C-alpha positions as CSV (number, residue, x, y, z in Angstrom):
1,X,53.5,62.5,50.2
2,X,50.3,63.1,52.2
3,X,48.3,61.1,49.7
4,X,50.7,58.2,50.1
5,X,50.5,58.4,53.9
6,X,46.7,58.4,53.8
7,X,46.7,55.3,51.6
8,X,49.1,53.6,54.0
9,X,46.9,54.7,57.0
10,X,43.8,53.2,55.4
11,X,45.6,49.9,54.7
12,X,47.0,49.9,58.3
13,X,43.5,50.4,59.8
14,X,42.1,47.6,57.6
15,X,44.9,45.2,58.7
16,X,44.6,46.1,62.4
17,X,40.8,45.7,62.3
18,X,41.3,42.2,60.8
19,X,43.9,41.3,63.5
20,X,41.8,42.5,66.5
21,X,38.7,40.8,65.1
22,X,40.2,37.6,66.4
23,X,39.6,38.9,70.0
24,X,36.3,37.1,70.2
25,X,37.9,33.8,69.3
26,X,40.6,34.3,72.0
27,X,37.9,35.1,74.6
28,X,36.0,32.0,73.6
29,X,39.2,29.9,74.2
30,X,40.0,31.5,77.6
31,X,38.9,29.8,80.8
32,X,39.8,32.8,83.0
33,X,37.1,35.2,84.2
34,X,36.5,38.5,82.5
35,X,38.3,40.6,85.1
36,X,41.3,38.3,85.2
37,X,41.6,38.2,81.4
38,X,41.3,41.9,81.2
39,X,44.1,42.4,83.7
40,X,46.5,40.2,81.9
41,X,45.6,41.6,78.5
42,X,46.4,45.0,79.8
43,X,49.6,43.8,81.3
44,X,50.9,42.4,78.0
45,X,49.6,45.4,76.1
46,X,51.6,47.6,78.5
47,X,54.7,45.5,77.8
48,X,54.2,45.8,74.0
49,X,53.8,49.6,74.2
50,X,56.9,49.9,76.5
51,X,58.9,47.9,73.9
52,X,57.7,50.2,71.1
53,X,58.6,53.3,73.1
54,X,62.1,52.1,74.0
55,X,62.8,51.0,70.4
56,X,61.7,54.4,69.1
57,X,63.1,56.7,71.7
58,X,65.6,54.6,73.6
59,X,66.9,56.6,76.6
60,X,64.3,59.4,76.0
61,X,61.3,57.0,76.3
62,X,60.6,58.2,79.9
63,X,60.7,61.8,78.8
64,X,58.2,61.1,76.1
65,X,55.8,59.4,78.5
66,X,56.0,62.4,80.9
67,X,55.8,64.8,78.0
68,X,52.5,63.6,76.7
69,X,50.9,65.8,79.4
70,X,47.2,66.3,80.1
71,X,46.0,65.3,76.6
72,X,47.8,61.9,77.1
73,X,46.3,61.5,80.6
74,X,42.8,62.3,79.4
75,X,43.1,60.0,76.4
76,X,44.5,57.2,78.6
77,X,41.6,57.7,81.0
78,X,39.0,57.6,78.2
79,X,40.5,54.4,76.7
80,X,40.7,52.7,80.1
81,X,37.1,53.8,80.7
82,X,36.0,52.3,77.4
83,X,37.7,49.0,78.2
84,X,36.2,48.8,81.7
85,X,32.7,49.8,80.7
86,X,32.8,47.4,77.7
87,X,33.5,44.5,80.0
88,X,30.6,45.6,82.3
89,X,28.3,45.8,79.3
90,X,29.2,42.4,78.0
91,X,28.5,40.8,81.4
92,X,25.3,42.7,82.2
93,X,23.4,42.8,79.0
94,X,23.1,40.8,75.8
95,X,25.9,40.8,73.1
96,X,23.3,42.1,70.6
97,X,22.5,45.1,72.8
98,X,26.2,45.9,73.3
99,X,26.9,45.5,69.5
100,X,24.0,47.7,68.6
101,X,25.1,50.5,70.9
102,X,28.8,50.3,69.9
103,X,27.7,50.5,66.3
104,X,27.0,54.1,67.0
105,X,30.6,55.0,67.8
106,X,31.4,56.4,64.3
107,X,28.3,58.7,64.6
108,X,29.2,60.0,68.1
109,X,32.8,60.5,67.0
110,X,31.7,62.3,63.9
111,X,29.5,64.7,66.0
112,X,32.3,65.4,68.5
113,X,34.9,65.9,65.8
114,X,32.6,68.3,64.0
115,X,32.1,70.3,67.2
116,X,35.7,70.3,68.5
117,X,37.9,69.7,65.5
118,X,35.7,71.2,62.8
119,X,36.0,68.0,60.8
120,X,33.0,67.3,58.6
121,X,32.9,63.8,57.1
122,X,32.3,63.7,53.3
123,X,29.3,62.1,51.7
124,X,31.0,58.8,51.0
125,X,32.0,58.5,54.6
126,X,28.4,59.3,55.8
127,X,26.9,56.8,53.4
128,X,29.4,54.1,54.5
129,X,28.6,54.8,58.2
130,X,24.8,54.5,57.5
131,X,25.2,51.3,55.5
132,X,27.6,49.7,58.0
133,X,25.3,50.6,60.9
134,X,22.4,49.0,59.0
135,X,24.5,45.9,58.7
136,X,25.0,45.9,62.4
137,X,21.3,46.1,62.9
138,X,20.8,43.1,60.6
139,X,23.6,41.2,62.4
140,X,21.8,41.3,65.8
141,X,18.5,40.1,64.1
142,X,16.0,39.4,66.8
143,X,18.6,39.4,69.6
144,X,18.1,43.0,70.6
145,X,16.0,43.3,73.8
146,X,15.4,45.9,76.5
147,X,18.1,44.1,78.5
148,X,19.6,45.4,81.7
149,X,19.5,49.2,82.2
150,X,22.9,49.1,83.8
151,X,24.4,46.9,81.0
152,X,22.9,49.2,78.3
153,X,24.2,52.3,80.1
154,X,27.7,50.8,80.2
155,X,27.6,50.2,76.4
156,X,26.6,53.9,76.0
157,X,29.5,54.9,78.2
158,X,31.8,52.7,76.2
159,X,30.7,54.5,73.0
160,X,31.1,57.9,74.6
161,X,34.5,57.1,76.1
162,X,36.0,55.7,72.9
163,X,34.6,58.5,70.8
164,X,36.2,61.1,73.1
165,X,39.5,59.1,73.0
166,X,39.5,59.1,69.2
167,X,38.9,62.9,69.1
168,X,41.6,63.6,71.6
169,X,44.1,61.5,69.7
170,X,43.1,63.1,66.4
171,X,43.3,66.7,68.0
172,X,46.8,65.9,69.3
173,X,48.0,64.1,66.1
174,X,51.3,66.0,66.0
175,X,52.2,64.4,69.4
176,X,53.1,60.7,69.8
177,X,50.1,59.5,71.9
178,X,51.5,56.0,72.4
179,X,52.0,56.8,76.1
180,X,48.3,57.3,76.4
181,X,47.8,53.6,75.8
182,X,50.4,52.9,78.4
183,X,48.4,55.1,80.9
184,X,45.2,53.2,80.0
185,X,46.8,49.8,80.8
186,X,48.0,51.1,84.2
187,X,44.5,52.3,85.1
188,X,42.8,49.1,84.0
189,X,45.3,47.0,85.9
190,X,44.9,49.1,89.0
191,X,41.1,49.0,89.0
192,X,41.0,45.3,88.2
193,X,43.6,44.5,90.8
194,X,41.7,46.5,93.5
195,X,38.4,44.8,92.5
196,X,40.0,41.3,92.7
197,X,41.9,42.3,95.8
198,X,45.1,41.2,94.1
199,X,43.9,37.6,93.6
200,X,44.4,37.0,89.8
201,X,45.0,33.3,89.2
202,X,45.4,32.2,85.6
203,X,46.6,29.0,83.9
204,X,49.6,28.8,81.7
205,X,47.5,28.2,78.6
206,X,45.4,31.3,79.3
207,X,48.5,33.3,80.0
208,X,49.8,32.5,76.5
209,X,46.5,33.5,75.0
210,X,46.5,36.8,76.9
211,X,50.0,37.4,75.6
212,X,48.8,36.9,72.0
213,X,45.7,39.0,72.7
214,X,47.3,41.9,74.6
215,X,50.9,41.9,73.5
216,X,50.5,41.2,69.8
217,X,46.9,41.8,68.7
218,X,46.0,44.8,70.9
219,X,49.5,46.1,70.7
220,X,49.5,46.2,66.9
221,X,45.9,47.6,66.7
222,X,46.5,50.3,69.3
223,X,49.7,51.5,67.7
224,X,48.1,51.5,64.3
225,X,45.2,53.7,65.5
226,X,47.7,56.3,66.8
227,X,49.7,56.3,63.5
228,X,46.6,56.4,61.3
229,X,45.1,59.2,63.3
230,X,47.6,61.6,61.8
231,X,46.2,61.1,58.3
232,X,42.6,60.0,58.7
233,X,39.8,62.1,60.2
234,X,38.3,60.8,63.5
235,X,35.0,59.6,62.0
236,X,36.7,57.5,59.4
237,X,39.1,56.1,62.0
238,X,36.2,54.6,63.9
239,X,34.4,53.2,60.9
240,X,37.1,50.6,60.5
241,X,36.2,49.3,64.0
242,X,33.0,47.9,62.6
243,X,35.0,45.4,60.7
244,X,35.9,43.8,64.0
245,X,32.2,43.3,64.8
246,X,31.6,41.8,61.4
247,X,34.6,39.4,61.2
248,X,34.6,38.2,64.8
249,X,31.7,35.7,64.4
250,X,33.3,34.3,61.3
251,X,36.5,33.3,63.1
252,X,34.5,31.7,65.9
253,X,32.5,29.8,63.4
254,X,35.6,28.6,61.5
255,X,37.8,27.6,64.5
256,X,35.3,26.7,67.3
257,X,32.4,25.7,65.1
258,X,30.0,28.1,66.8
259,X,27.6,28.6,63.9
260,X,26.3,32.2,63.5
261,X,22.8,32.9,62.4
262,X,22.0,33.8,58.8
263,X,21.3,37.4,60.0
264,X,24.7,37.6,61.5
265,X,26.4,36.5,58.3
266,X,24.2,38.7,56.1
267,X,24.7,41.8,58.2
268,X,28.4,41.2,58.6
269,X,28.8,40.8,54.9
270,X,27.1,44.2,54.4
271,X,29.4,45.8,56.9
272,X,32.5,44.4,55.2
273,X,31.3,45.4,51.7
274,X,30.5,48.9,52.9
275,X,33.8,49.5,54.7
276,X,36.2,47.7,52.4
277,X,34.3,48.8,49.3
278,X,34.7,52.4,50.2
279,X,38.3,51.9,51.0
280,X,39.1,50.1,47.8
281,X,37.4,52.7,45.7
282,X,39.3,55.5,47.3
283,X,42.6,53.7,47.0
284,X,42.0,52.9,43.4
285,X,41.0,56.5,42.7
286,X,44.1,57.9,44.4
287,X,46.3,55.4,42.6
288,X,44.9,56.5,39.2
289,X,45.6,60.2,39.8
């Protein structure tokens, strides 16, 4: 049963990584500013999580939200922090710098999980992490610069916040941590609303795109991460995130005709081969036993 659930968790993480990789395309299509789009993405994500909670627990949904306790509050704060600092990084340094730093998330998560969870990734996982990170380095090509100190610091904070979030969720895997996502959306909306002083104008077309991004794509991905965390160690969970970085430029190329460099394509291909290759080999091995 555990073997079957791990296989399902791997497939779920692959599917959710592919789905959320369309985020870059959605952002390209949006006319709204980064703070406004982040507010409405969080709003629709909150709606999606509320629907999931009420479908699962019905009248006991509120009790579940309250019952998540301090671990849920901490996880929600870390996830909100990751979302806010990521936005700051993207607007204050180059995409290449941000991508390079975020490529270290599996390594930071692995270190934290080893310290606090006593989870040691196996050799195949470590090899996959190294190859995938090398692919990220190839992707950015010559785009990496010294950049803004503030922007680079925000990327580092994003890496740390999300790694801590992954470890908290994994540590509390026996508890439904969906409410933590709900908490993160409330924090993001509150901080964005205060920053914008409640002025958050958005067009109807952008609103629909934010619904797709937050309510569908982010909702599915966030819930999948929580479910998969019960069967996959923290370091492995974050490896699948690298698929988003690799596939994102491909969708923008196909749908917006924004042609990526040869280095982006080559590095992205290496990331995809490393992550999917390892997953396919494991699934085949488990199916054969």
